[in-house]
N, C-alpha and C positions, 0 to 999 in steps of 0.2 A: 504494500500499500504506500502510495506517495504522500508526501506532506505538502500538498499544494492547495492553497485556499483560493477560491474564485472571488473576484471583486464584486461586492454587492452593488446593485443598481447600475452595473456597467452597461447593460442593454440600453438604458435610457441615455447614458452618456455617448454611446455609439452613434446615436441619431443626431447628437448635438455638436460633436467636435470632429473637425477634419484638420489634419496636419498637412503642412506644405510638402511638396515634392522637392527633394534635394538630390544632388548628384555626387557620388562617391568616386574615388580614384583620381589620381593626378590628371588623368585624361577624361574625367567625368563619364566613364564608360558604364556606370551602373546608376540606374534610377531607383531612388529610395523613398518610401513614404511610411511613416509610423501609423499604426492602426491600433486602436484600443481593442482588447480581446478578452474574452472569458474562458477560452479554450485554445489549445494548441493547434497550429496548422499540422499537415501531415509530417510525421517524424522524419521521413526521408528528405524533406526540404528544409529542415532546421539546420542551419550552419553554425550558429553561435548563440550564446546566452550571456546576459549581463545582469548585474544586481545593484540596486540601491541597498547597501547593507548598513543598518542603523544600530548603533550601540544603545545601551540602557540609558545613557545620558544624552541621547538624541544627536550624536555626531554621526557623520557618514564616512564610511571607509572608502579611501581612494588609493590608487596605485599609480606608479609612474613608469610606464614603458618608454621606449624611444620617442614615440609621437607626443608624449606629454601626459599630464595628470588626467585620470579618468576613473570611472567606477570599475570594479573588478568584473572580469568576464573574458570570454575567448571562444575559440572555435571548438566545436564538438568533434570528438574522435569517433572513428568508425564503431558502430554497434554501441555507442554510449547514449544513454537517455538524456533528455534536456536537463532533468534534475541532477543526474550524475555529472554532467558537464559543469553545471553551475557550482556545485559543491566542490568539485575538483579545482576549478578555476579560483574559487574564493580561497582555498588553501594555498594554491600555488602563487597567486598574485598578491594576496594580502595576509596570509597566515591566520585566517579567521574561519570559524565554523558557523554555519547558518541554521537558524531555526526554521519555522514553517515558511514556505515560499508562497508569495502572492503574485500571480501573473498580472502584470499591468497591460501588456500588449506586445507588439512586435514590429520591427521594421521589415517591410516586404521589399525585397530587392529584385530588380529585373535588369538583365543585361541589355544595354542599348546596342552594344557591339562587343565582340570578344576582345580582350586586351590582357596584358600581363597582370593587371590589377584584379581581374575577376575570373581568370581561367580555371581556377580550382573550385568554383562554386556552381551549383545548379542554378537554373533560372526558370521560375522564380525560386528564391531562397528566403528564409526567414531568420531573423535575429531576435530572440526573445528577451524581454525586459521584465525583471521581477523586483519586488521589494521583500526584504526579509530582516529579521532581528539577528544581530550578532550574538551567538550564545557562548562563544569561547574565542579568546584572543591569544594567539601563540607568538613566540618570539619570531621576529621577522629577520630573514637573512637575504640580503640583496642577491639576485640571480642575474644571469645574462640578459633575460628578457625584462625584468622588473628591477629598477634601481632603488625605489623608495616606496614606503607605505605611510599613510597618515590618516588621522581621524579628524575631520574638520566640521565646523559649524555649517549649517545649511547656507548661510549668506556667503560663505567663502567659496562655494563651488563655482559661482559665476566668474570669479577672477582666476581660479586655478584650472578648471576644466579646459582641456586643449581645444575643444570644439563646442563651446557652450552656446554659441549663436544658433547652431543647428539642433541643440539639445534643449534650449530654453523653454519652448512650449510644452515639451514632454514633461520636463521638471515642474512646470507650473501646474500641469494637469495632475500630477501625483500629489502636489501640495493641496490642490483643490479638493481632491478626494480624501484628503487627510490620511493618506496611506502611510506617510512617514511617522505619524504620531502614534501608530499602533504598537 
């Protein structure tokens, strides 16, 4: 049995909120749009999972790969569940363990054309976003992929997140639903 909680009243929100289309990759080869969701897309199309991981004192866990500060998450390994991916990435990138997972939604990606930036992913593909409580914090050791970990106040995310402009509306949506306060 998985530990995933569905977002209450998300069906109503689905009808009210549309997020902008953005383009990923240095060549903008991939069209991306965030969608609020209460259930997963097909497993074979899930390419990555990310989490807003919240400590008991209300801070958000962030990690710093080469591209800059962001929330923990990463690509799903072959035959790995979305939950398994997320829990593994939280340990690898932030040395944290997560409690119950609450699905917020996903980025639906679609290749506009094949390029070096999207050749390893299906089209369409989905990158899931969750909110979860941090239930354990372990000692962090910088690795090749992740150089730092921090726990920051909500208002600090805007100045630290490497791509906050494209993430801002999603973050505001999470705050509106009061998901971070749970």
